[in-house]
C-alpha positions as a Python dict, from the first residue, in 0.01 Angstrom:
ca = {
    (1, 'M'): (0, 0, 0),
    (2, 'I'): (-350, 66, -114),
    (3, 'N'): (-444, 252, -424),
    (4, 'S'): (-783, 394, -505),
    (5, 'T'): (-865, 349, -858),
    (6, 'Q'): (-1168, 302, -1090),
    (7, 'S'): (-1371, 3, -1159),
    (8, 'D'): (-1197, -48, -1501),
    (9, 'L'): (-856, -36, -1320),
    (10, 'N'): (-726, 217, -1561),
    (11, 'L'): (-456, 360, -1311),
    (12, 'G'): (-389, 648, -1548),
    (13, 'A'): (-740, 781, -1511),
    (14, 'G'): (-739, 869, -1138),
    (15, 'G'): (-579, 1125, -907),
    (16, 'V'): (-409, 896, -676),
    (17, 'S'): (-368, 587, -893),
    (18, 'A'): (-210, 812, -1159),
    (19, 'V'): (64, 910, -913),
    (20, 'V'): (110, 558, -809),
    (21, 'L'): (130, 447, -1181),
    (22, 'N'): (398, 707, -1235),
    (23, 'G'): (615, 584, -931),
    (24, 'A'): (559, 227, -999),
    (25, 'G'): (612, 189, -1365),
    (26, 'P'): (383, 55, -1643),
    (27, 'S'): (429, -297, -1543),
    (28, 'I'): (160, -275, -1265),
    (29, 'Q'): (-91, -159, -1520),
    (30, 'Q'): (-78, -483, -1715),
    (31, 'E'): (-63, -694, -1372),
    (32, 'C'): (-396, -513, -1285),
    (33, 'Y'): (-557, -610, -1597),
    (34, 'N'): (-410, -986, -1582),
    (35, 'N'): (-512, -1023, -1214),
    (36, 'K'): (-870, -855, -1245),
    (37, 'P'): (-1133, -1114, -1173),
    (38, 'S'): (-1426, -1165, -1403),
    (39, 'S'): (-1649, -991, -1136),
    (40, 'F'): (-1474, -684, -958),
    (41, 'N'): (-1718, -486, -748),
    (42, 'A'): (-1689, -193, -533),
    (43, 'G'): (-1471, -277, -236),
    (44, 'D'): (-1313, -576, -398),
    (45, 'I'): (-931, -566, -406),
    (46, 'V'): (-670, -664, -703),
    (47, 'V'): (-315, -732, -597),
    (48, 'T'): (-7, -646, -783),
    (49, 'S'): (359, -620, -707),
    (50, 'G'): (517, -287, -622),
    (51, 'G'): (675, -234, -937),
    (52, 'N'): (945, 28, -895),
    (53, 'L'): (819, 130, -531),
    (54, 'P'): (966, 29, -220),
    (55, 'V'): (673, -187, -137),
    (56, 'K'): (605, -560, -160),
    (57, 'S'): (243, -524, -297),
    (58, 'I'): (2, -287, -407),
    (59, 'F'): (-379, -337, -337),
    (60, 'H'): (-596, -184, -590),
    (61, 'G'): (-960, -113, -517),
    (62, 'F'): (-1258, 134, -604),
    (63, 'C'): (-1553, 297, -435),
    (64, 'R'): (-1855, 455, -594),
    (65, 'H'): (-1902, 815, -577),
    (66, 'W'): (-2071, 956, -280),
    (67, 'D'): (-2423, 1111, -325),
    (68, 'G'): (-2508, 1163, 17),
    (69, 'S'): (-2770, 874, 57),
    (70, 'Q'): (-2566, 550, 25),
    (71, 'P'): (-2416, 365, 313),
    (72, 'T'): (-2026, 340, 365),
    (73, 'T'): (-2026, -3, 255),
    (74, 'D'): (-1792, 34, -30),
    (75, 'L'): (-1534, 189, 189),
    (76, 'K'): (-1549, -44, 462),
    (77, 'R'): (-1527, -353, 224),
    (78, 'L'): (-1215, -192, 65),
    (79, 'I'): (-1044, -134, 384),
    (80, 'G'): (-1147, -437, 547),
    (81, 'N'): (-1048, -646, 249),
    (82, 'A'): (-703, -466, 243),
    (83, 'L'): (-636, -557, 602),
    (84, 'N'): (-738, -920, 580),
    (85, 'K'): (-516, -949, 255),
    (86, 'A'): (-236, -791, 422),
    (87, 'E'): (-277, -1046, 709),
    (88, 'K'): (-293, -1337, 465),
    (89, 'H'): (46, -1212, 320),
    (90, 'Q'): (171, -1177, 659),
    (91, 'Y'): (287, -815, 614),
    (92, 'Q'): (397, -619, 902),
    (93, 'S'): (295, -260, 760),
    (94, 'M'): (57, -89, 535),
    (95, 'A'): (-1, 253, 380),
    (96, 'L'): (-326, 396, 256),
    (97, 'P'): (-450, 725, 148),
    (98, 'A'): (-758, 890, 299),
    (99, 'I'): (-980, 711, 44),
    (100, 'G'): (-1267, 889, -68),
    (101, 'T'): (-1189, 1245, 37),
    (102, 'G'): (-1092, 1365, -304),
    (103, 'N'): (-1292, 1299, -629),
    (104, 'L'): (-1538, 1062, -460),
    (105, 'K'): (-1656, 1338, -234),
    (106, 'Y'): (-1695, 1150, 74),
    (107, 'P'): (-1727, 1369, 404),
    (108, 'H'): (-1387, 1377, 565),
    (109, 'D'): (-1528, 1275, 911),
    (110, 'I'): (-1697, 974, 770),
    (111, 'V'): (-1381, 864, 601),
    (112, 'I'): (-1180, 916, 918),
    (113, 'N'): (-1442, 718, 1131),
    (114, 'V'): (-1467, 439, 884),
    (115, 'I'): (-1079, 393, 856),
    (116, 'V'): (-1020, 390, 1242),
    (117, 'Q'): (-1325, 182, 1307),
    (118, 'E'): (-1227, -87, 1056),
    (119, 'I'): (-848, -76, 1178),
    (120, 'V'): (-978, -118, 1544),
    (121, 'S'): (-1213, -391, 1453),
    (122, 'F'): (-956, -594, 1254),
    (123, 'S'): (-717, -548, 1549),
    (124, 'R'): (-973, -670, 1795),
    (125, 'L'): (-1050, -970, 1588),
    (126, 'N'): (-703, -1059, 1500),
    (127, 'P'): (-505, -1005, 1823),
    (128, 'N'): (-200, -1196, 1679),
    (129, 'T'): (-179, -1029, 1343),
    (130, 'T'): (159, -982, 1201),
    (131, 'L'): (45, -623, 1091),
    (132, 'K'): (187, -393, 1321),
    (133, 'D'): (222, -51, 1157),
    (134, 'I'): (-72, 129, 953),
    (135, 'Y'): (15, 458, 780),
    (136, 'V'): (-271, 714, 671),
    (137, 'V'): (-96, 910, 411),
    (138, 'L'): (-257, 1255, 361),
    (139, 'F'): (-188, 1493, 67),
    (140, 'P'): (-10, 1796, 213),
    (141, 'G'): (-250, 2038, 9),
    (142, 'D'): (-568, 1886, 138),
    (143, 'Q'): (-605, 2092, 460),
    (144, 'A'): (-953, 1999, 523),
    (145, 'T'): (-860, 1637, 566),
    (146, 'M'): (-549, 1742, 752),
    (147, 'N'): (-777, 1950, 997),
    (148, 'A'): (-1011, 1643, 1035),
    (149, 'F'): (-752, 1410, 1138),
    (150, 'E'): (-595, 1661, 1361),
    (151, 'N'): (-930, 1704, 1527),
    (152, 'F'): (-939, 1310, 1570),
    (153, 'W'): (-598, 1308, 1728),
    (154, 'R'): (-718, 1509, 1996),
    (155, 'T'): (-1025, 1304, 2058),
    (156, 'P'): (-932, 976, 2290),
    (157, 'T'): (-1074, 656, 2146),
    (158, 'Q'): (-1330, 535, 2383),
    (159, 'L'): (-1375, 185, 2522),
    (160, 'Q'): (-1692, 19, 2635),
    (161, 'P'): (-1713, -81, 2994),
    (162, 'G'): (-1573, -419, 3115),
    (163, 'T'): (-1293, -406, 2844),
    (164, 'R'): (-932, -370, 2839),
    (165, 'Q'): (-714, -212, 2605),
    (166, 'K'): (-502, -342, 2331),
    (167, 'T'): (-322, -105, 2076),
    (168, 'R'): (-191, -74, 1737),
    (169, 'R'): (13, 208, 1602),
    (170, 'L'): (-170, 436, 1355),
    (171, 'K'): (70, 701, 1182),
    (172, 'S'): (-37, 997, 966),
    (173, 'A'): (137, 1295, 854),
    (174, 'G'): (425, 1265, 1072),
    (175, 'Q'): (218, 1212, 1377),
    (176, 'E'): (154, 885, 1579),
    (177, 'R'): (-146, 757, 1776),
    (178, 'M'): (-195, 433, 1962),
    (179, 'I'): (-525, 309, 1862),
    (180, 'A'): (-719, 141, 2143),
    (181, 'S'): (-904, -203, 2054),
    (182, 'E'): (-1145, -365, 2297),
    (183, 'E'): (-1081, -714, 2462),
    (184, 'K'): (-1251, -878, 2750),
    (185, 'D'): (-1101, -810, 3081),
    (186, 'S'): (-1021, -1150, 3230),
    (187, 'G'): (-957, -976, 3561),
    (188, 'R'): (-1328, -824, 3614),
    (189, 'P'): (-1552, -957, 3867),
    (190, 'P'): (-1799, -1215, 3737),
    (191, 'T'): (-2149, -1096, 3633),
    (192, 'S'): (-2347, -1317, 3385),
    (193, 'M'): (-2326, -1519, 3087),
    (194, 'S'): (-2407, -1211, 2873),
    (195, 'D'): (-2029, -1226, 2735),
    (196, 'L'): (-2128, -1541, 2549),
    (197, 'Y'): (-2474, -1453, 2459),
    (198, 'S'): (-2630, -1098, 2456),
    (199, 'V'): (-2927, -922, 2324),
    (200, 'I'): (-2817, -588, 2134),
    (201, 'S'): (-3176, -499, 2032),
    (202, 'D'): (-3520, -650, 2056),
    (203, 'G'): (-3830, -516, 1863),
    (204, 'K'): (-4129, -649, 1727),
    (205, 'D'): (-3988, -673, 1367),
    (206, 'K'): (-3610, -688, 1453),
    (207, 'F'): (-3389, -879, 1704),
    (208, 'V'): (-3023, -838, 1724),
    (209, 'G'): (-2817, -1077, 1949),
    (210, 'Q'): (-2465, -1201, 1966),
    (211, 'I'): (-2352, -1552, 2035),
    (212, 'R'): (-1969, -1606, 2057),
    (213, 'T'): (-1833, -1448, 1769),
    (214, 'M'): (-2152, -1485, 1560),
    (215, 'K'): (-2404, -1173, 1536),
    (216, 'I'): (-2722, -1264, 1455),
    (217, 'T'): (-3018, -1042, 1333),
    (218, 'V'): (-3352, -1167, 1291),
    (219, 'K'): (-3579, -928, 1100),
    (220, 'K'): (-3865, -884, 883),
    (221, 'G'): (-3787, -737, 544),
    (222, 'D'): (-3669, -787, 182),
    (223, 'I'): (-3351, -1005, 172),
    (224, 'T'): (-3267, -860, -178),
    (225, 'K'): (-3187, -517, -41),
    (226, 'E'): (-2939, -664, 215),
    (227, 'D'): (-2564, -562, 199),
    (228, 'T'): (-2407, -861, 376),
    (229, 'D'): (-2137, -1048, 182),
    (230, 'V'): (-2373, -1320, 86),
    (231, 'I'): (-2752, -1385, 62),
    (232, 'M'): (-2917, -1734, 61),
    (233, 'N'): (-3180, -1848, -198),
    (234, 'S'): (-3374, -2166, -110),
    (235, 'T'): (-3467, -2364, -438),
    (236, 'D'): (-3481, -2714, -558),
    (237, 'S'): (-3259, -2933, -775),
    (238, 'G'): (-3418, -2781, -1111),
    (239, 'F'): (-3384, -2413, -977),
    (240, 'N'): (-3755, -2378, -1017),
    (241, 'K'): (-3865, -2042, -899),
    (242, 'G'): (-3995, -1970, -548),
    (243, 'K'): (-4099, -1643, -402),
    (244, 'V'): (-3744, -1569, -275),
    (245, 'F'): (-3572, -1655, -595),
    (246, 'E'): (-3819, -1444, -809),
    (247, 'A'): (-3734, -1164, -575),
    (248, 'I'): (-3386, -1190, -618),
    (249, 'V'): (-3399, -1231, -991),
    (250, 'N'): (-3628, -922, -1037),
    (251, 'A'): (-3376, -699, -800),
    (252, 'G'): (-3064, -856, -912),
    (253, 'G'): (-3123, -902, -1293),
    (254, 'S'): (-3127, -1175, -1557),
    (255, 'V'): (-2756, -1234, -1527),
    (256, 'I'): (-2846, -1443, -1200),
    (257, 'E'): (-3094, -1645, -1363),
    (258, 'K'): (-2852, -1707, -1679),
    (259, 'E'): (-2581, -1825, -1447),
    (260, 'C'): (-2809, -2074, -1265),
    (261, 'D'): (-2921, -2214, -1616),
    (262, 'N'): (-2564, -2278, -1679),
    (263, 'V'): (-2538, -2464, -1354),
    (264, 'K'): (-2835, -2675, -1440),
    (265, 'T'): (-2636, -2783, -1758),
    (266, 'I'): (-2390, -2973, -1562),
    (267, 'G'): (-2669, -3159, -1357),
    (268, 'P'): (-2922, -3125, -1095),
    (269, 'L'): (-2837, -2922, -780),
    (270, 'Q'): (-2754, -3149, -511),
    (271, 'D'): (-2649, -2948, -201),
    (272, 'C'): (-2569, -2591, -267),
    (273, 'V'): (-2379, -2363, -517),
    (274, 'M'): (-2252, -2001, -515),
    (275, 'T'): (-2306, -1763, -807),
    (276, 'T'): (-2257, -1382, -859),
    (277, 'A'): (-2511, -1143, -758),
    (278, 'G'): (-2588, -931, -1033),
    (279, 'N'): (-2712, -580, -948),
    (280, 'L'): (-2778, -675, -586),
    (281, 'C'): (-2568, -511, -293),
    (282, 'C'): (-2416, -834, -191),
    (283, 'K'): (-2123, -1010, -338),
    (284, 'K'): (-2237, -1346, -389),
    (285, 'I'): (-2564, -1554, -365),
    (286, 'I'): (-2562, -1922, -239),
    (287, 'H'): (-2848, -2141, -361),
    (288, 'I'): (-2930, -2443, -171),
    (289, 'N'): (-3175, -2746, -275),
    (290, 'A'): (-3419, -2714, 36),
    (291, 'T'): (-3645, -3011, -78),
    (292, 'G'): (-3470, -3264, 126),
    (293, 'T'): (-3518, -3330, 507),
    (294, 'D'): (-3140, -3295, 612),
    (295, 'W'): (-3157, -2915, 657),
    (296, 'E'): (-2905, -2933, 936),
    (297, 'G'): (-2648, -3107, 720),
    (298, 'L'): (-2721, -2886, 419),
    (299, 'L'): (-2689, -2568, 603),
    (300, 'L'): (-2354, -2700, 738),
    (301, 'K'): (-2223, -2745, 389),
    (302, 'A'): (-2358, -2407, 269),
    (303, 'L'): (-2175, -2243, 572),
    (304, 'K'): (-1860, -2423, 483),
    (305, 'L'): (-1879, -2284, 126),
    (306, 'V'): (-1930, -1933, 249),
    (307, 'D'): (-1638, -1973, 494),
    (308, 'D'): (-1426, -2107, 233),
    (309, 'S'): (-1486, -1823, 21),
    (310, 'G'): (-1357, -1583, 267),
    (311, 'M'): (-1698, -1410, 309),
    (312, 'R'): (-1797, -1266, 660),
    (313, 'S'): (-2168, -1210, 662),
    (314, 'L'): (-2483, -1387, 526),
    (315, 'S'): (-2843, -1322, 510),
    (316, 'I'): (-3079, -1632, 503),
    (317, 'P'): (-3466, -1669, 489),
    (318, 'A'): (-3600, -1850, 792),
    (319, 'L'): (-3597, -2194, 663),
    (320, 'G'): (-3701, -2350, 1010),
    (321, 'T'): (-3583, -2431, 1352),
    (322, 'A'): (-3305, -2675, 1245),
    (323, 'L'): (-3081, -2362, 1220),
    (324, 'F'): (-3068, -2326, 1588),
    (325, 'T'): (-2911, -2639, 1698),
    (326, 'P'): (-2565, -2647, 1857),
    (327, 'K'): (-2429, -2850, 1561),
    (328, 'W'): (-2552, -2585, 1318),
    (329, 'L'): (-2416, -2282, 1537),
    (330, 'W'): (-2095, -2402, 1652),
    (331, 'G'): (-2062, -2753, 1510),
    (332, 'S'): (-1716, -2940, 1498),
    (333, 'E'): (-1755, -3009, 1146),
    (334, 'I'): (-1691, -2629, 1047),
    (335, 'K'): (-1500, -2521, 1353),
    (336, 'D'): (-1160, -2390, 1300),
    (337, 'S'): (-867, -2457, 1536),
    (338, 'K'): (-779, -2087, 1534),
    (339, 'P'): (-1037, -1798, 1554),
    (340, 'S'): (-1097, -1580, 1263),
    (341, 'S'): (-1331, -1265, 1226),
    (342, 'T'): (-1690, -1224, 1337),
    (343, 'L'): (-1934, -1384, 1121),
    (344, 'T'): (-2277, -1223, 1076),
    (345, 'Y'): (-2601, -1374, 1009),
    (346, 'R'): (-2911, -1206, 921),
    (347, 'I'): (-3218, -1432, 923),
    (348, 'Y'): (-3532, -1280, 721),
    (349, 'A'): (-3898, -1378, 778),
    (350, 'M'): (-4215, -1233, 618),
    (351, 'E'): (-4431, -1264, 918),
    (352, 'Y'): (-4400, -1178, 1286),
    (353, 'H'): (-4487, -1522, 1420),
    (354, 'V'): (-4181, -1667, 1243),
    (355, 'I'): (-3955, -1414, 1390),
    (356, 'K'): (-4087, -1498, 1744),
    (357, 'K'): (-4028, -1860, 1672),
    (358, 'V'): (-3667, -1789, 1591),
    (359, 'I'): (-3611, -1588, 1900),
    (360, 'E'): (-3754, -1836, 2127),
    (361, 'E'): (-3521, -2101, 1970),
    (362, 'L'): (-3209, -1878, 2012),
    (363, 'N'): (-3302, -1834, 2382),
    (364, 'R'): (-3383, -2203, 2444),
    (365, 'L'): (-3050, -2311, 2271),
    (366, 'Y'): (-2865, -2051, 2484),
    (367, 'N'): (-3012, -2172, 2818),
    (368, 'N'): (-2968, -2548, 2752),
    (369, 'E'): (-2600, -2550, 2615),
    (370, 'T'): (-2398, -2342, 2883),
    (371, 'T'): (-2213, -2447, 3184),
    (372, 'R'): (-1911, -2336, 3411),
    (373, 'H'): (-1597, -2485, 3558),
    (374, 'V'): (-1430, -2345, 3876),
    (375, 'F'): (-1075, -2397, 3962),
    (376, 'D'): (-1042, -2349, 4317),
    (377, 'S'): (-882, -2643, 4467),
    (378, 'E'): (-567, -2591, 4712),
    (379, 'D'): (-334, -2636, 4428),
    (380, 'D'): (-534, -2427, 4200),
    (381, 'Q'): (-526, -2137, 4446),
    (382, 'K'): (-148, -2174, 4490),
    (383, 'A'): (-109, -2150, 4118),
    (384, 'V'): (-321, -1832, 4110),
    (385, 'T'): (-102, -1674, 4361),
    (386, 'K'): (234, -1782, 4160),
    (387, 'M'): (87, -1688, 3825),
    (388, 'K'): (311, -1428, 3637),
    (389, 'N'): (177, -1188, 3361),
    (390, 'E'): (263, -1411, 3087),
    (391, 'H'): (62, -1680, 3236),
    (392, 'R'): (-252, -1455, 3257),
    (393, 'I'): (-211, -1336, 2916),
    (394, 'E'): (-196, -1702, 2789),
    (395, 'I'): (-511, -1787, 2960),
    (396, 'G'): (-664, -1457, 2829),
    (397, 'H'): (-606, -1586, 2479),
    (398, 'L'): (-819, -1876, 2540),
    (399, 'E'): (-1129, -1665, 2564),
    (400, 'S'): (-1119, -1570, 2188),
    (401, 'K'): (-971, -1936, 2092),
    (402, 'F'): (-1256, -2126, 2254),
    (403, 'G'): (-1541, -1870, 2256),
    (404, 'V'): (-1561, -1870, 2633),
    (405, 'R'): (-1560, -1623, 2939),
    (406, 'I'): (-1276, -1640, 3184),
    (407, 'V'): (-1246, -1460, 3523),
    (408, 'I'): (-920, -1474, 3722),
    (409, 'Q'): (-972, -1374, 4085),
    (410, 'D'): (-666, -1301, 4272),
    (411, 'G'): (-799, -1130, 4581),
    (412, 'H'): (-701, -1132, 4957),
    (413, 'R'): (-961, -1406, 5035),
    (414, 'I'): (-1061, -1549, 4700),
    (415, 'K'): (-817, -1700, 4465),
    (416, 'R'): (-982, -1885, 4164),
    (417, 'I'): (-1036, -1903, 3799),
    (418, 'I'): (-1396, -1932, 3645),
    (419, 'V'): (-1456, -2049, 3308),
    (420, 'E'): (-1820, -2020, 3150),
    (421, 'G'): (-1916, -2129, 2791),
    (422, 'Y'): (-2079, -2373, 2576),
    (423, 'T'): (-2025, -2723, 2696),
    (424, 'Q'): (-1801, -2870, 2411),
    (425, 'D'): (-1579, -2546, 2393),
    (426, 'L'): (-1539, -2539, 2800),
    (427, 'V'): (-1415, -2912, 2796),
    (428, 'Q'): (-1123, -2810, 2560),
    (429, 'C'): (-1050, -2490, 2743),
    (430, 'V'): (-1043, -2630, 3084),
    (431, 'A'): (-789, -2889, 2952),
    (432, 'E'): (-571, -2612, 2854),
    (433, 'I'): (-597, -2407, 3150),
    (434, 'T'): (-491, -2719, 3346),
    (435, 'K'): (-181, -2742, 3146),
    (436, 'I'): (-112, -2379, 3231),
    (437, 'L'): (-150, -2417, 3589),
    (438, 'S'): (64, -2741, 3590),
    (439, 'K'): (333, -2528, 3421),
    (440, 'V'): (307, -2245, 3666),
    (441, 'H'): (390, -2516, 3961),
    (442, 'S'): (680, -2641, 3767),
    (443, 'E'): (825, -2314, 3715),
    (444, 'A'): (786, -2217, 4062),
    (445, 'E'): (951, -2540, 4197),
    (446, 'M'): (1230, -2467, 3943),
    (447, 'E'): (1288, -2101, 4076),
    (448, 'S'): (1303, -2237, 4420),
    (449, 'A'): (1563, -2482, 4338),
    (450, 'E'): (1757, -2205, 4156),
    (451, 'D'): (1753, -1981, 4460),
    (452, 'L'): (1861, -2246, 4704),
    (453, 'V'): (2161, -2344, 4471),
    (454, 'Y'): (2251, -1969, 4388),
    (455, 'K'): (2283, -1911, 4764),
    (456, 'Q'): (2566, -2184, 4779),
    (457, 'V'): (2725, -2172, 4429),
    (458, 'V'): (2769, -1910, 4179),
    (459, 'W'): (2925, -1977, 3835),
    (460, 'Q'): (3125, -1703, 3687),
    (461, 'F'): (3291, -1630, 3341),
    (462, 'K'): (3573, -1392, 3273),
    (463, 'D'): (3515, -1092, 3079),
    (464, 'D'): (3800, -880, 3004),
    (465, 'S'): (4004, -883, 3315),
    (466, 'S'): (3722, -940, 3564),
    (467, 'Y'): (3499, -1235, 3676),
    (468, 'K'): (3120, -1169, 3644),
    (469, 'N'): (2827, -1391, 3768),
    (470, 'Y'): (2612, -1575, 3539),
    (471, 'P'): (2240, -1509, 3575),
    (472, 'K'): (2084, -1735, 3843),
    (473, 'E'): (1908, -1982, 3560),
    (474, 'I'): (2235, -2035, 3401),
    (475, 'S'): (2433, -2094, 3701),
    (476, 'Y'): (2191, -2349, 3807),
    (477, 'L'): (2188, -2524, 3462),
    (478, 'I'): (2580, -2528, 3494),
    (479, 'E'): (2584, -2643, 3842),
    (480, 'K'): (2336, -2927, 3775),
    (481, 'A'): (2514, -3047, 3461),
    (482, 'Y'): (2855, -3051, 3652),
    (483, 'L'): (2716, -3259, 3933),
    (484, 'N'): (2562, -3498, 3675),
    (485, 'K'): (2931, -3533, 3539),
    (486, 'E'): (2820, -3442, 3206),
    (487, 'K'): (3067, -3319, 2940),
    (488, 'A'): (2922, -2972, 2905),
    (489, 'A'): (2634, -2731, 3010),
    (490, 'K'): (2437, -2617, 2702),
    (491, 'W'): (2175, -2343, 2658),
    (492, 'E'): (2048, -2111, 2388),
    (493, 'E'): (2084, -1738, 2384),
    (494, 'D'): (2007, -1464, 2112),
    (495, 'N'): (2333, -1493, 1966),
    (496, 'G'): (2339, -1866, 1936),
    (497, 'R'): (2410, -2188, 2112),
    (498, 'M'): (2627, -2138, 2416),
    (499, 'E'): (2805, -2414, 2624),
    (500, 'V'): (3044, -2457, 2909),
    (501, 'I'): (3316, -2712, 2842),
    (502, 'F'): (3409, -2846, 3193),
    (503, 'K'): (3729, -3022, 3075),
    (504, 'D'): (3869, -2678, 2960),
    (505, 'M'): (3659, -2470, 3183),
    (506, 'V'): (3574, -2239, 2903),
    (507, 'E'): (3240, -2097, 2770),
    (508, 'R'): (3210, -2145, 2387),
    (509, 'T'): (2985, -1973, 2149),
    (510, 'N'): (2839, -2186, 1853),
    (511, 'S'): (3146, -2407, 1864),
    (512, 'N'): (3386, -2091, 1785),
    (513, 'T'): (3705, -2155, 1999),
    (514, 'V'): (3823, -1795, 1904),
    (515, 'T'): (3567, -1663, 2154),
    (516, 'D'): (3610, -1897, 2430),
    (517, 'L'): (3591, -1730, 2789),
    (518, 'P'): (3734, -1880, 3105),
    (519, 'V'): (3474, -1981, 3361),
}
């Protein structure tokens, strides 16, 4: 469960947290103090046991008071961090209050929107999550929040065109609603490569695009005012101040400079190091030694440090066009075997011609690095016809795994599979689809053999006073073992290992002779 508390983690001082403390017992207060990190910011989470409550863990976090002007960053981070920690612990359910609608004075509709959108976003980015049930717990006396949620229940969640729906259960105040998340529809007709690379907005001082799971924003502005998880500072081995560093220290406070001085006592900055962010809106600052020539290698190391720290967004100055190479954007050195959440990059420049150059590099990279593969041979067409729903789902999951676009066409005339993406991802994805199509052929051949045998021989077992047929698949397995003169036919079922002993002509479960059934 999630508990909304204060920055000092004094559970007795808050409304919801005091109730939680009373129910869980005083031990969780000490756990909060013991587990609190040295830097505990709005939206961060401290995990404790459930104490006397019937929960495995309590996630404690805080948001700043609403003053009508600040963004909902605190609330988004708190809910997002809680969902990610629940996934990390492999929990199946989570309960959270309508955070912010009480003493923090957040507008009810804003809180509802943030909660739902964070859940939907998490579900879309983690399609195989263990988290299945999310309970939003409302105080019965808070009629305003109750009314706001009831209005939300009556408003369907909209999906964007060209998407299909995946659902998670969201429960609140005894009501249940299936929340739709968006996934690419593998069955839609082919359009373009825009599923892999898209321009969200394009203006003189700002460009927003998406490449695979990376959202890239190029803009003119002040990097110190960004609310991404991390901002990047380019310096040298001695942390000598440049324009960016001076702006960061001026906005974030002297604590940043002091922490960098402490790093210098260990030795010169070789590659990169991460520090706290002082008074800035971000969580961390990553400092890189930009005096070398291997910017590509340096950026890879910096990105790995950001990724290992669990951060999801990064703002960087426009250091040069080395940023926009295939190795940097999706290099194998930092590529995980299973997809995680979307990573956001914001690239800052002081002048328009730099922004223009960055956009040109993004477009060049996109045009040079994409390709397609079509499965349309005679065998492939037969496999498409024979594919079952589970095969289509398995192929559909490869889209997010490899960051490609897959279209399955199973019409009256055209039967094929089209895969489009970046070359190195496409090769791996094509190999996986080839395996799946081979499995489709094998399963189809097996089913044909089972049908043929079942028309001639049907094995039966005696249940109570009558004989009953084995399913077609099991009957085929038994007959095949019998013809091969094996001692027994064996298979697995939900209640354990099953076997038919031909010597005694009985069915046995987990070697338990008491449950033998005549066959």
